[in-house]
Structure formats: structure tokens, C-alpha cells
N, C-alpha and C positions, 0 to 999 in steps of 0.2 A: 564432553568436549559442547561448549557454546551454540544458541543455535546461527550468532551472525557467522559463525566460523564455517558450518554446515552450509552454508547458502552462498553460492557464487558473488562476487562484486556488484556481477554485470546483472544485470533484470532482459527480459522478453514479454514483452506484450505486444496480445495479437488480440483487435478488434473481428470480428465477424459480423459485416454488413451493420456498423452500428447496433447491436441488435443483444450483445453479446460479449465479453470480455478475457480474456486468460493472463493470468500475470503470472510469470516466474519469476522468480527469485526475491521472493515477499519474506520480511523476518516474523511479523507479528497484524493483524487487523489491529488500525485504533480505533476505527467507527463505523458505522453500518446505520443506513436507515433505505427509505425506497428512494429517497434522490441523489444520495452522497453513499461513496467506500472510499476512505481511506486506508492505506497501509504503509505498514514503515519497513522500506528496503534496507536495504546497507547501510548503504551511505546518504541517505535522503526519505524523503514521503511521496507516494501518489496519490492523491487524490482524483477522484473520477467523480463526476458530475452529470446526473441524467434525470431519468424516474423508472421508475416499475423498477424499479434491482431485487434482484434475490439472491442470495449466495447459495449457488449449485454445489461448489466444493470447496474445502479449505482445508490443506495438510501442510501444516507447518510446518513439520518434517521433513518435505521434500518443498517445501518455501513453493505451491502453489493455488492460484485460486480463478476459479470459475464465476462470473458474477454474468446474469442475466439483465435485460432490461435496456433501455434506449440509452443508448452512449452521448452525450452532448459535449464533451470536454474532457481534458487527462489536465492536469497542475503538478510541477515538479515544486517541492522547496526543500530547503535545507533541513535537517532533524536534526533538531535542539536540543542540547543535552540538557539536562535542568542543572543548574548551576547553583549554589549557597548565599544567601542574602550578601555576605560581604563581597563575595566574587563578583556579582552583579555591579556592587555600589563603587567596587573599586577599579571599574572600565573607566 
């Protein structure tokens, strides 16, 4: 079974006093450093901005990630499927 089928379409984000964040419903972690964490959700991408980030837990099978650090903003964007060269120019 595909991981995207295991994870529910909805997700949950819990921010605790701006010092840690728990995300449920992730498919994978795309990028991470001390100032940014990017997670792919089933139908979009969640970007977390802040400082002092440290991933405390990451369980792709259950779709849960816990990041400690100071959270300053969250940003959602549509996930982009990779397209072939001809598909892009034919738009």
C-alpha cells in the first residue's frame, strides 16, 4: 500500500507556545535546517519558518513529525507534480 493511501487526507498541526510543533498527516520530509522545515502532505506542502529547529520525532509510517524550536510562520502551497518537458511547453 502506498504511503499516501495510509495517511489521512486531513492533517493536524499543534503549536505549543511557539516553541515546538507537531504535524500529523505528513507523507515525507522534503527539507530541513535550523531555520526551515518543509513537509509534503497528501495534497499540498507545509513550510514552517522559524529558528533553532531540531526534529525530535519523524515517523513516516504513521505520518507524524515533531519539531522543536521557535516557530514564526506556517505556509501552505500546492504540491507540484513533476511534469515532462513537452507537457510544460504545451500548456
